[in-house]
PyMOL Python script that loads the backbone (N, CA, C, O; Angstrom):
from pymol import cmd

cmd.read_pdbstr("""\
ATOM      1  N   MET A   1     227.336 149.195  29.336  1.00  0.00           N
ATOM      2  CA  MET A   1     226.554 149.852  28.314  1.00  0.00           C
ATOM      3  C   MET A   1     225.177 149.198  28.228  1.00  0.00           C
ATOM      4  O   MET A   1     224.158 149.878  28.100  1.00  0.00           O
ATOM      5  N   ARG A   2     225.166 147.875  28.301  1.00  0.00           N
ATOM      6  CA  ARG A   2     223.883 147.172  28.207  1.00  0.00           C
ATOM      7  C   ARG A   2     222.967 147.579  29.347  1.00  0.00           C
ATOM      8  O   ARG A   2     221.783 147.841  29.135  1.00  0.00           O
ATOM      9  N   VAL A   3     223.510 147.633  30.553  1.00  0.00           N
ATOM     10  CA  VAL A   3     222.704 148.002  31.725  1.00  0.00           C
ATOM     11  C   VAL A   3     222.197 149.434  31.575  1.00  0.00           C
ATOM     12  O   VAL A   3     221.017 149.709  31.791  1.00  0.00           O
ATOM     13  N   LEU A   4     223.089 150.333  31.209  1.00  0.00           N
ATOM     14  CA  LEU A   4     222.683 151.728  31.059  1.00  0.00           C
ATOM     15  C   LEU A   4     221.595 151.899  30.005  1.00  0.00           C
ATOM     16  O   LEU A   4     220.612 152.607  30.224  1.00  0.00           O
ATOM     17  N   GLU A   5     221.778 151.255  28.876  1.00  0.00           N
ATOM     18  CA  GLU A   5     220.827 151.432  27.780  1.00  0.00           C
ATOM     19  C   GLU A   5     219.576 150.584  27.948  1.00  0.00           C
ATOM     20  O   GLU A   5     218.461 151.104  27.900  1.00  0.00           O
ATOM     21  N   ASP A   6     219.750 149.286  28.143  1.00  0.00           N
ATOM     22  CA  ASP A   6     218.601 148.368  28.142  1.00  0.00           C
ATOM     23  C   ASP A   6     217.839 148.345  29.467  1.00  0.00           C
ATOM     24  O   ASP A   6     216.609 148.365  29.478  1.00  0.00           O
ATOM     25  N   GLU A   7     218.563 148.305  30.571  1.00  0.00           N
ATOM     26  CA  GLU A   7     217.894 148.176  31.855  1.00  0.00           C
ATOM     27  C   GLU A   7     217.476 149.521  32.451  1.00  0.00           C
ATOM     28  O   GLU A   7     216.426 149.624  33.086  1.00  0.00           O
ATOM     29  N   LEU A   8     218.304 150.556  32.241  1.00  0.00           N
ATOM     30  CA  LEU A   8     217.987 151.858  32.816  1.00  0.00           C
ATOM     31  C   LEU A   8     217.355 152.820  31.823  1.00  0.00           C
ATOM     32  O   LEU A   8     216.868 153.885  32.204  1.00  0.00           O
ATOM     33  N   GLY A   9     217.363 152.449  30.566  1.00  0.00           N
ATOM     34  CA  GLY A   9     216.719 153.271  29.540  1.00  0.00           C
ATOM     35  C   GLY A   9     217.429 154.566  29.216  1.00  0.00           C
ATOM     36  O   GLY A   9     216.794 155.529  28.787  1.00  0.00           O
ATOM     37  N   CYS A  10     218.734 154.606  29.414  1.00  0.00           N
ATOM     38  CA  CYS A  10     219.494 155.828  29.151  1.00  0.00           C
ATOM     39  C   CYS A  10     219.957 155.887  27.693  1.00  0.00           C
ATOM     40  O   CYS A  10     220.166 154.863  27.043  1.00  0.00           O
ATOM     41  N   THR A  11     220.106 157.102  27.211  1.00  0.00           N
ATOM     42  CA  THR A  11     220.807 157.338  25.960  1.00  0.00           C
ATOM     43  C   THR A  11     222.260 157.552  26.360  1.00  0.00           C
ATOM     44  O   THR A  11     222.555 158.436  27.164  1.00  0.00           O
ATOM     45  N   VAL A  12     223.165 156.758  25.811  1.00  0.00           N
ATOM     46  CA  VAL A  12     224.552 156.756  26.273  1.00  0.00           C
ATOM     47  C   VAL A  12     225.483 157.218  25.164  1.00  0.00           C
ATOM     48  O   VAL A  12     225.331 156.840  24.002  1.00  0.00           O
ATOM     49  N   GLN A  13     226.456 158.048  25.551  1.00  0.00           N
ATOM     50  CA  GLN A  13     227.505 158.483  24.635  1.00  0.00           C
ATOM     51  C   GLN A  13     228.845 158.223  25.310  1.00  0.00           C
ATOM     52  O   GLN A  13     228.961 158.313  26.532  1.00  0.00           O
ATOM     53  N   THR A  14     229.845 157.903  24.517  1.00  0.00           N
ATOM     54  CA  THR A  14     231.179 157.646  25.059  1.00  0.00           C
ATOM     55  C   THR A  14     232.207 158.466  24.298  1.00  0.00           C
ATOM     56  O   THR A  14     231.991 158.883  23.161  1.00  0.00           O
ATOM     57  N   ARG A  15     233.323 158.678  24.961  1.00  0.00           N
ATOM     58  CA  ARG A  15     234.426 159.375  24.307  1.00  0.00           C
ATOM     59  C   ARG A  15     235.723 158.938  24.978  1.00  0.00           C
ATOM     60  O   ARG A  15     235.792 158.831  26.202  1.00  0.00           O
ATOM     61  N   ILE A  16     236.733 158.690  24.181  1.00  0.00           N
ATOM     62  CA  ILE A  16     238.058 158.345  24.691  1.00  0.00           C
ATOM     63  C   ILE A  16     238.935 159.588  24.554  1.00  0.00           C
ATOM     64  O   ILE A  16     239.057 160.169  23.475  1.00  0.00           O
ATOM     65  N   ILE A  17     239.540 159.980  25.672  1.00  0.00           N
ATOM     66  CA  ILE A  17     240.394 161.172  25.681  1.00  0.00           C
ATOM     67  C   ILE A  17     241.765 160.764  26.200  1.00  0.00           C
ATOM     68  O   ILE A  17     241.886 160.151  27.261  1.00  0.00           O
ATOM     69  N   ASP A  18     242.795 161.114  25.433  1.00  0.00           N
ATOM     70  CA  ASP A  18     244.166 160.822  25.844  1.00  0.00           C
ATOM     71  C   ASP A  18     244.622 161.906  26.810  1.00  0.00           C
ATOM     72  O   ASP A  18     244.602 163.089  26.470  1.00  0.00           O
ATOM     73  N   ALA A  19     245.026 161.520  27.991  1.00  0.00           N
ATOM     74  CA  ALA A  19     245.426 162.472  29.032  1.00  0.00           C
ATOM     75  C   ALA A  19     246.823 163.037  28.805  1.00  0.00           C
ATOM     76  O   ALA A  19     247.295 163.831  29.619  1.00  0.00           O
ATOM     77  N   ALA A  20     247.494 162.655  27.731  1.00  0.00           N
ATOM     78  CA  ALA A  20     248.876 163.094  27.497  1.00  0.00           C
ATOM     79  C   ALA A  20     249.013 164.612  27.433  1.00  0.00           C
ATOM     80  O   ALA A  20     250.094 165.141  27.694  1.00  0.00           O
ATOM     81  N   ALA A  21     247.955 165.311  27.095  1.00  0.00           N
ATOM     82  CA  ALA A  21     248.031 166.769  27.047  1.00  0.00           C
ATOM     83  C   ALA A  21     248.026 167.376  28.449  1.00  0.00           C
ATOM     84  O   ALA A  21     248.423 168.528  28.628  1.00  0.00           O
ATOM     85  N   PHE A  22     247.583 166.616  29.432  1.00  0.00           N
ATOM     86  CA  PHE A  22     247.407 167.145  30.782  1.00  0.00           C
ATOM     87  C   PHE A  22     248.384 166.570  31.804  1.00  0.00           C
ATOM     88  O   PHE A  22     248.697 167.234  32.792  1.00  0.00           O
ATOM     89  N   VAL A  23     248.868 165.361  31.587  1.00  0.00           N
ATOM     90  CA  VAL A  23     249.836 164.712  32.471  1.00  0.00           C
ATOM     91  C   VAL A  23     250.945 164.107  31.611  1.00  0.00           C
ATOM     92  O   VAL A  23     250.712 163.800  30.442  1.00  0.00           O
ATOM     93  N   PRO A  24     252.144 163.930  32.165  1.00  0.00           N
ATOM     94  CA  PRO A  24     253.270 163.454  31.354  1.00  0.00           C
ATOM     95  C   PRO A  24     253.246 161.943  31.108  1.00  0.00           C
ATOM     96  O   PRO A  24     254.224 161.252  31.391  1.00  0.00           O
ATOM     97  N   GLN A  25     252.150 161.441  30.591  1.00  0.00           N
ATOM     98  CA  GLN A  25     252.077 160.033  30.236  1.00  0.00           C
ATOM     99  C   GLN A  25     250.925 159.829  29.251  1.00  0.00           C
ATOM    100  O   GLN A  25     249.918 160.537  29.285  1.00  0.00           O
ATOM    101  N   HIS A  26     251.102 158.855  28.390  1.00  0.00           N
ATOM    102  CA  HIS A  26     250.040 158.501  27.456  1.00  0.00           C
ATOM    103  C   HIS A  26     249.068 157.595  28.204  1.00  0.00           C
ATOM    104  O   HIS A  26     249.386 156.443  28.500  1.00  0.00           O
ATOM    105  N   ARG A  27     247.902 158.112  28.502  1.00  0.00           N
ATOM    106  CA  ARG A  27     246.928 157.314  29.232  1.00  0.00           C
ATOM    107  C   ARG A  27     245.543 157.699  28.723  1.00  0.00           C
ATOM    108  O   ARG A  27     245.058 158.800  28.979  1.00  0.00           O
ATOM    109  N   GLU A  28     244.929 156.792  28.011  1.00  0.00           N
ATOM    110  CA  GLU A  28     243.589 157.057  27.493  1.00  0.00           C
ATOM    111  C   GLU A  28     242.552 156.824  28.585  1.00  0.00           C
ATOM    112  O   GLU A  28     242.624 155.853  29.338  1.00  0.00           O
ATOM    113  N   ARG A  29     241.595 157.727  28.652  1.00  0.00           N
ATOM    114  CA  ARG A  29     240.500 157.636  29.612  1.00  0.00           C
ATOM    115  C   ARG A  29     239.200 157.485  28.841  1.00  0.00           C
ATOM    116  O   ARG A  29     239.009 158.113  27.800  1.00  0.00           O
ATOM    117  N   ILE A  30     238.324 156.664  29.347  1.00  0.00           N
ATOM    118  CA  ILE A  30     237.017 156.481  28.729  1.00  0.00           C
ATOM    119  C   ILE A  30     235.998 157.249  29.556  1.00  0.00           C
ATOM    120  O   ILE A  30     235.859 157.013  30.757  1.00  0.00           O
ATOM    121  N   PHE A  31     235.296 158.155  28.921  1.00  0.00           N
ATOM    122  CA  PHE A  31     234.242 158.916  29.577  1.00  0.00           C
ATOM    123  C   PHE A  31     232.905 158.437  29.038  1.00  0.00           C
ATOM    124  O   PHE A  31     232.713 158.329  27.827  1.00  0.00           O
ATOM    125  N   ILE A  32     231.991 158.154  29.939  1.00  0.00           N
ATOM    126  CA  ILE A  32     230.665 157.663  29.579  1.00  0.00           C
ATOM    127  C   ILE A  32     229.639 158.595  30.201  1.00  0.00           C
ATOM    128  O   ILE A  32     229.665 158.840  31.407  1.00  0.00           O
ATOM    129  N   VAL A  33     228.740 159.113  29.382  1.00  0.00           N
ATOM    130  CA  VAL A  33     227.649 159.935  29.893  1.00  0.00           C
ATOM    131  C   VAL A  33     226.340 159.298  29.475  1.00  0.00           C
ATOM    132  O   VAL A  33     226.212 158.774  28.368  1.00  0.00           O
ATOM    133  N   GLY A  34     225.384 159.347  30.361  1.00  0.00           N
ATOM    134  CA  GLY A  34     224.079 158.779  30.062  1.00  0.00           C
ATOM    135  C   GLY A  34     222.981 159.719  30.519  1.00  0.00           C
ATOM    136  O   GLY A  34     223.093 160.375  31.555  1.00  0.00           O
ATOM    137  N   PHE A  35     221.921 159.774  29.733  1.00  0.00           N
ATOM    138  CA  PHE A  35     220.792 160.639  30.038  1.00  0.00           C
ATOM    139  C   PHE A  35     219.512 159.832  29.978  1.00  0.00           C
ATOM    140  O   PHE A  35     219.308 159.043  29.056  1.00  0.00           O
ATOM    141  N   ARG A  36     218.662 160.027  30.950  1.00  0.00           N
ATOM    142  CA  ARG A  36     217.363 159.351  30.948  1.00  0.00           C
ATOM    143  C   ARG A  36     216.355 160.087  30.089  1.00  0.00           C
ATOM    144  O   ARG A  36     215.406 159.483  29.588  1.00  0.00           O
ATOM    145  N   GLN A  37     216.551 161.386  29.914  1.00  0.00           N
ATOM    146  CA  GLN A  37     215.642 162.187  29.105  1.00  0.00           C
ATOM    147  C   GLN A  37     216.370 162.702  27.874  1.00  0.00           C
ATOM    148  O   GLN A  37     217.600 162.740  27.841  1.00  0.00           O
ATOM    149  N   GLU A  38     215.602 163.098  26.859  1.00  0.00           N
ATOM    150  CA  GLU A  38     216.189 163.658  25.648  1.00  0.00           C
ATOM    151  C   GLU A  38     217.005 164.897  25.999  1.00  0.00           C
ATOM    152  O   GLU A  38     216.619 165.693  26.855  1.00  0.00           O
ATOM    153  N   THR A  39     218.124 165.039  25.329  1.00  0.00           N
ATOM    154  CA  THR A  39     218.983 166.205  25.530  1.00  0.00           C
ATOM    155  C   THR A  39     219.675 166.530  24.215  1.00  0.00           C
ATOM    156  O   THR A  39     219.797 165.678  23.335  1.00  0.00           O
ATOM    157  N   ARG A  40     220.120 167.763  24.096  1.00  0.00           N
ATOM    158  CA  ARG A  40     220.847 168.162  22.886  1.00  0.00           C
ATOM    159  C   ARG A  40     222.346 167.960  23.038  1.00  0.00           C
ATOM    160  O   ARG A  40     223.111 168.275  22.127  1.00  0.00           O
ATOM    161  N   PHE A  41     222.768 167.439  24.179  1.00  0.00           N
ATOM    162  CA  PHE A  41     224.188 167.214  24.432  1.00  0.00           C
ATOM    163  C   PHE A  41     224.755 166.253  23.398  1.00  0.00           C
ATOM    164  O   PHE A  41     224.156 165.216  23.113  1.00  0.00           O
ATOM    165  N   ASP A  42     225.909 166.598  22.838  1.00  0.00           N
ATOM    166  CA  ASP A  42     226.587 165.742  21.870  1.00  0.00           C
ATOM    167  C   ASP A  42     228.068 165.688  22.240  1.00  0.00           C
ATOM    168  O   ASP A  42     228.820 166.629  21.986  1.00  0.00           O
ATOM    169  N   PHE A  43     228.469 164.579  22.838  1.00  0.00           N
ATOM    170  CA  PHE A  43     229.845 164.413  23.304  1.00  0.00           C
ATOM    171  C   PHE A  43     230.850 164.592  22.168  1.00  0.00           C
ATOM    172  O   PHE A  43     231.937 165.128  22.386  1.00  0.00           O
ATOM    173  N   SER A  44     230.506 164.155  20.973  1.00  0.00           N
ATOM    174  CA  SER A  44     231.454 164.238  19.857  1.00  0.00           C
ATOM    175  C   SER A  44     231.725 165.685  19.446  1.00  0.00           C
ATOM    176  O   SER A  44     232.754 165.960  18.828  1.00  0.00           O
ATOM    177  N   LYS A  45     230.833 166.610  19.772  1.00  0.00           N
ATOM    178  CA  LYS A  45     231.026 168.017  19.414  1.00  0.00           C
ATOM    179  C   LYS A  45     231.597 168.849  20.553  1.00  0.00           C
ATOM    180  O   LYS A  45     231.871 170.036  20.376  1.00  0.00           O
ATOM    181  N   LEU A  46     231.779 168.241  21.713  1.00  0.00           N
ATOM    182  CA  LEU A  46     232.311 168.963  22.863  1.00  0.00           C
ATOM    183  C   LEU A  46     233.791 169.249  22.647  1.00  0.00           C
ATOM    184  O   LEU A  46     234.589 168.329  22.467  1.00  0.00           O
ATOM    185  N   GLU A  47     234.148 170.517  22.666  1.00  0.00           N
ATOM    186  CA  GLU A  47     235.541 170.920  22.491  1.00  0.00           C
ATOM    187  C   GLU A  47     236.267 170.805  23.827  1.00  0.00           C
ATOM    188  O   GLU A  47     235.800 171.337  24.834  1.00  0.00           O
ATOM    189  N   ILE A  48     237.391 170.122  23.842  1.00  0.00           N
ATOM    190  CA  ILE A  48     238.202 170.005  25.045  1.00  0.00           C
ATOM    191  C   ILE A  48     239.472 170.793  24.803  1.00  0.00           C
ATOM    192  O   ILE A  48     240.294 170.449  23.954  1.00  0.00           O
ATOM    193  N   GLU A  49     239.612 171.870  25.581  1.00  0.00           N
ATOM    194  CA  GLU A  49     240.746 172.761  25.401  1.00  0.00           C
ATOM    195  C   GLU A  49     241.989 172.170  26.055  1.00  0.00           C
ATOM    196  O   GLU A  49     242.023 171.944  27.264  1.00  0.00           O
ATOM    197  N   GLU A  50     242.985 171.930  25.255  1.00  0.00           N
ATOM    198  CA  GLU A  50     244.236 171.394  25.766  1.00  0.00           C
ATOM    199  C   GLU A  50     245.167 172.539  26.135  1.00  0.00           C
ATOM    200  O   GLU A  50     245.130 173.594  25.503  1.00  0.00           O
ATOM    201  N   PRO A  51     245.999 172.344  27.151  1.00  0.00           N
ATOM    202  CA  PRO A  51     246.940 173.397  27.545  1.00  0.00           C
ATOM    203  C   PRO A  51     247.898 173.730  26.407  1.00  0.00           C
ATOM    204  O   PRO A  51     248.198 172.883  25.566  1.00  0.00           O
ATOM    205  N   ALA A  52     248.373 174.972  26.390  1.00  0.00           N
ATOM    206  CA  ALA A  52     249.304 175.406  25.343  1.00  0.00           C
ATOM    207  C   ALA A  52     250.605 174.608  25.412  1.00  0.00           C
ATOM    208  O   ALA A  52     251.225 174.331  24.385  1.00  0.00           O
ATOM    209  N   LYS A  53     251.015 174.240  26.629  1.00  0.00           N
ATOM    210  CA  LYS A  53     252.252 173.477  26.819  1.00  0.00           C
ATOM    211  C   LYS A  53     251.905 172.124  27.432  1.00  0.00           C
ATOM    212  O   LYS A  53     251.203 172.044  28.440  1.00  0.00           O
ATOM    213  N   ARG A  54     252.398 171.090  26.820  1.00  0.00           N
ATOM    214  CA  ARG A  54     252.181 169.746  27.359  1.00  0.00           C
ATOM    215  C   ARG A  54     253.001 169.550  28.630  1.00  0.00           C
ATOM    216  O   ARG A  54     254.129 170.032  28.724  1.00  0.00           O
ATOM    217  N   ALA A  55     252.444 168.854  29.588  1.00  0.00           N
ATOM    218  CA  ALA A  55     253.133 168.597  30.850  1.00  0.00           C
ATOM    219  C   ALA A  55     254.313 167.653  30.630  1.00  0.00           C
ATOM    220  O   ALA A  55     254.252 166.731  29.816  1.00  0.00           O
ATOM    221  N   THR A  56     255.387 167.908  31.376  1.00  0.00           N
ATOM    222  CA  THR A  56     256.551 167.023  31.359  1.00  0.00           C
ATOM    223  C   THR A  56     256.729 166.455  32.756  1.00  0.00           C
ATOM    224  O   THR A  56     256.132 166.948  33.713  1.00  0.00           O
ATOM    225  N   LEU A  57     257.536 165.434  32.873  1.00  0.00           N
ATOM    226  CA  LEU A  57     257.787 164.828  34.176  1.00  0.00           C
ATOM    227  C   LEU A  57     258.379 165.850  35.144  1.00  0.00           C
ATOM    228  O   LEU A  57     258.065 165.829  36.334  1.00  0.00           O
ATOM    229  N   GLY A  58     259.220 166.730  34.649  1.00  0.00           N
ATOM    230  CA  GLY A  58     259.824 167.763  35.484  1.00  0.00           C
ATOM    231  C   GLY A  58     258.800 168.735  36.062  1.00  0.00           C
ATOM    232  O   GLY A  58     259.046 169.361  37.094  1.00  0.00           O
ATOM    233  N   ASP A  59     257.654 168.860  35.397  1.00  0.00           N
ATOM    234  CA  ASP A  59     256.600 169.753  35.891  1.00  0.00           C
ATOM    235  C   ASP A  59     255.943 169.230  37.160  1.00  0.00           C
ATOM    236  O   ASP A  59     255.400 170.012  37.941  1.00  0.00           O
ATOM    237  N   ILE A  60     255.984 167.924  37.377  1.00  0.00           N
ATOM    238  CA  ILE A  60     255.261 167.358  38.521  1.00  0.00           C
ATOM    239  C   ILE A  60     256.160 166.813  39.626  1.00  0.00           C
ATOM    240  O   ILE A  60     255.687 166.564  40.735  1.00  0.00           O
ATOM    241  N   LEU A  61     257.449 166.622  39.343  1.00  0.00           N
ATOM    242  CA  LEU A  61     258.364 166.100  40.362  1.00  0.00           C
ATOM    243  C   LEU A  61     258.973 167.231  41.187  1.00  0.00           C
ATOM    244  O   LEU A  61     259.191 168.333  40.684  1.00  0.00           O
ATOM    245  N   HIS A  62     259.239 166.946  42.439  1.00  0.00           N
ATOM    246  CA  HIS A  62     259.929 167.915  43.285  1.00  0.00           C
ATOM    247  C   HIS A  62     261.402 167.934  42.906  1.00  0.00           C
ATOM    248  O   HIS A  62     261.965 166.887  42.588  1.00  0.00           O
ATOM    249  N   PRO A  63     262.040 169.106  42.932  1.00  0.00           N
ATOM    250  CA  PRO A  63     263.472 169.154  42.628  1.00  0.00           C
ATOM    251  C   PRO A  63     264.262 168.342  43.656  1.00  0.00           C
ATOM    252  O   PRO A  63     263.950 168.352  44.847  1.00  0.00           O
ATOM    253  N   GLU A  64     265.275 167.652  43.181  1.00  0.00           N
ATOM    254  CA  GLU A  64     266.074 166.808  44.067  1.00  0.00           C
ATOM    255  C   GLU A  64     266.843 167.612  45.101  1.00  0.00           C
ATOM    256  O   GLU A  64     267.185 167.090  46.161  1.00  0.00           O
ATOM    257  N   ASN A  65     267.118 168.872  44.807  1.00  0.00           N
ATOM    258  CA  ASN A  65     267.898 169.679  45.752  1.00  0.00           C
ATOM    259  C   ASN A  65     267.023 170.302  46.842  1.00  0.00           C
ATOM    260  O   ASN A  65     267.528 171.056  47.674  1.00  0.00           O
ATOM    261  N   GLY A  66     265.735 170.004  46.854  1.00  0.00           N
ATOM    262  CA  GLY A  66     264.840 170.525  47.885  1.00  0.00           C
ATOM    263  C   GLY A  66     264.437 171.970  47.677  1.00  0.00           C
ATOM    264  O   GLY A  66     263.905 172.598  48.593  1.00  0.00           O
ATOM    265  N   ALA A  67     264.678 172.514  46.489  1.00  0.00           N
ATOM    266  CA  ALA A  67     264.388 173.921  46.229  1.00  0.00           C
ATOM    267  C   ALA A  67     262.896 174.203  46.088  1.00  0.00           C
ATOM    268  O   ALA A  67     262.474 175.357  46.157  1.00  0.00           O
ATOM    269  N   GLY A  68     262.111 173.179  45.896  1.00  0.00           N
ATOM    270  CA  GLY A  68     260.677 173.383  45.726  1.00  0.00           C
ATOM    271  C   GLY A  68     259.981 173.705  47.034  1.00  0.00           C
ATOM    272  O   GLY A  68     260.542 173.481  48.107  1.00  0.00           O
ATOM    273  N   PRO A  69     258.759 174.231  46.959  1.00  0.00           N
ATOM    274  CA  PRO A  69     258.034 174.561  48.177  1.00  0.00           C
ATOM    275  C   PRO A  69     257.600 173.313  48.934  1.00  0.00           C
ATOM    276  O   PRO A  69     257.393 172.250  48.350  1.00  0.00           O
ATOM    277  N   GLU A  70     257.468 173.468  50.246  1.00  0.00           N
ATOM    278  CA  GLU A  70     256.989 172.378  51.086  1.00  0.00           C
ATOM    279  C   GLU A  70     255.532 172.086  50.724  1.00  0.00           C
ATOM    280  O   GLU A  70     254.738 173.011  50.546  1.00  0.00           O
ATOM    281  N   GLU A  71     255.180 170.804  50.616  1.00  0.00           N
ATOM    282  CA  GLU A  71     253.816 170.406  50.291  1.00  0.00           C
ATOM    283  C   GLU A  71     253.344 169.325  51.257  1.00  0.00           C
ATOM    284  O   GLU A  71     253.311 168.147  50.901  1.00  0.00           O
ATOM    285  N   PRO A  72     252.983 169.714  52.466  1.00  0.00           N
ATOM    286  CA  PRO A  72     252.488 168.720  53.424  1.00  0.00           C
ATOM    287  C   PRO A  72     251.226 168.052  52.887  1.00  0.00           C
ATOM    288  O   PRO A  72     250.423 168.742  52.259  1.00  0.00           O
ATOM    289  N   PRO A  73     251.004 166.795  53.085  1.00  0.00           N
ATOM    290  CA  PRO A  73     251.807 165.861  53.854  1.00  0.00           C
ATOM    291  C   PRO A  73     252.845 165.132  53.004  1.00  0.00           C
ATOM    292  O   PRO A  73     253.479 164.197  53.493  1.00  0.00           O
ATOM    293  N   PHE A  74     253.036 165.532  51.750  1.00  0.00           N
ATOM    294  CA  PHE A  74     253.911 164.793  50.847  1.00  0.00           C
ATOM    295  C   PHE A  74     255.381 165.103  51.057  1.00  0.00           C
ATOM    296  O   PHE A  74     256.222 164.210  50.961  1.00  0.00           O
ATOM    297  N   THR A  75     255.700 166.357  51.342  1.00  0.00           N
ATOM    298  CA  THR A  75     257.077 166.726  51.660  1.00  0.00           C
ATOM    299  C   THR A  75     257.055 167.646  52.874  1.00  0.00           C
ATOM    300  O   THR A  75     256.068 168.331  53.143  1.00  0.00           O
ATOM    301  N   ILE A  76     258.170 167.642  53.599  1.00  0.00           N
ATOM    302  CA  ILE A  76     258.278 168.504  54.780  1.00  0.00           C
ATOM    303  C   ILE A  76     259.631 169.194  54.786  1.00  0.00           C
ATOM    304  O   ILE A  76     260.603 168.676  54.237  1.00  0.00           O
ATOM    305  N   GLY A  77     259.690 170.357  55.405  1.00  0.00           N
ATOM    306  CA  GLY A  77     260.959 171.065  55.585  1.00  0.00           C
ATOM    307  C   GLY A  77     261.471 171.725  54.322  1.00  0.00           C
ATOM    308  O   GLY A  77     260.938 171.535  53.229  1.00  0.00           O
ATOM    309  N   ASP A  78     262.537 172.518  54.509  1.00  0.00           N
ATOM    310  CA  ASP A  78     263.082 173.279  53.386  1.00  0.00           C
ATOM    311  C   ASP A  78     263.893 172.421  52.416  1.00  0.00           C
ATOM    312  O   ASP A  78     264.333 172.916  51.379  1.00  0.00           O
ATOM    313  N   LYS A  79     264.094 171.148  52.737  1.00  0.00           N
ATOM    314  CA  LYS A  79     264.807 170.239  51.830  1.00  0.00           C
ATOM    315  C   LYS A  79     263.841 169.345  51.060  1.00  0.00           C
ATOM    316  O   LYS A  79     264.279 168.472  50.310  1.00  0.00           O
ATOM    317  N   GLY A  80     262.553 169.543  51.229  1.00  0.00           N
ATOM    318  CA  GLY A  80     261.568 168.734  50.510  1.00  0.00           C
ATOM    319  C   GLY A  80     261.622 167.262  50.861  1.00  0.00           C
ATOM    320  O   GLY A  80     261.398 166.410  50.001  1.00  0.00           O
ATOM    321  N   GLU A  81     261.916 166.948  52.118  1.00  0.00           N
ATOM    322  CA  GLU A  81     262.046 165.556  52.525  1.00  0.00           C
ATOM    323  C   GLU A  81     260.677 164.886  52.589  1.00  0.00           C
ATOM    324  O   GLU A  81     259.669 165.511  52.921  1.00  0.00           O
ATOM    325  N   VAL A  82     260.672 163.599  52.261  1.00  0.00           N
ATOM    326  CA  VAL A  82     259.448 162.798  52.347  1.00  0.00           C
ATOM    327  C   VAL A  82     259.329 162.312  53.776  1.00  0.00           C
ATOM    328  O   VAL A  82     260.251 161.681  54.292  1.00  0.00           O
ATOM    329  N   PRO A  83     258.187 162.599  54.440  1.00  0.00           N
ATOM    330  CA  PRO A  83     258.047 162.159  55.829  1.00  0.00           C
ATOM    331  C   PRO A  83     257.986 160.643  55.956  1.00  0.00           C
ATOM    332  O   PRO A  83     257.449 159.955  55.088  1.00  0.00           O
ATOM    333  N   ILE A  84     258.541 160.139  57.042  1.00  0.00           N
ATOM    334  CA  ILE A  84     258.529 158.694  57.335  1.00  0.00           C
ATOM    335  C   ILE A  84     257.088 158.256  57.541  1.00  0.00           C
ATOM    336  O   ILE A  84     256.315 158.951  58.201  1.00  0.00           O
ATOM    337  N   GLY A  85     256.725 157.121  56.986  1.00  0.00           N
ATOM    338  CA  GLY A  85     255.401 156.562  57.201  1.00  0.00           C
ATOM    339  C   GLY A  85     254.360 156.985  56.183  1.00  0.00           C
ATOM    340  O   GLY A  85     253.222 156.520  56.241  1.00  0.00           O
ATOM    341  N   ILE A  86     254.723 157.859  55.250  1.00  0.00           N
ATOM    342  CA  ILE A  86     253.726 158.274  54.251  1.00  0.00           C
ATOM    343  C   ILE A  86     253.527 157.191  53.202  1.00  0.00           C
ATOM    344  O   ILE A  86     252.470 157.120  52.575  1.00  0.00           O
ATOM    345  N   LEU A  87     254.522 156.357  53.009  1.00  0.00           N
ATOM    346  CA  LEU A  87     254.396 155.315  51.995  1.00  0.00           C
ATOM    347  C   LEU A  87     253.732 154.174  52.597  1.00  0.00           C
ATOM    348  O   LEU A  87     253.513 153.164  51.929  1.00  0.00           O
TER     349      LEU A  87
END
""", "prot")
cmd.dss("prot")
cmd.show_as("cartoon", "prot")
cmd.util.cbc("prot")
cmd.orient("prot")
């Protein structure tokens, strides 16, 4: 913040947004915006539209029975197997 404001002469605004509405975990993110010139942008008034349904772990994991679609390079074949060497 000191570098942005004092050394670079930016007007800086910050906002902390909890990603829990978008991913199945409580994880706060810090967003920092800086402007060298005057602007009417106001981070505190920016509306962030959250999804109607919060994500669950089941929304992002592949089904254990392999019923999910193949997603190369993360899974291969009709059983959703993890390819050797990807880890």
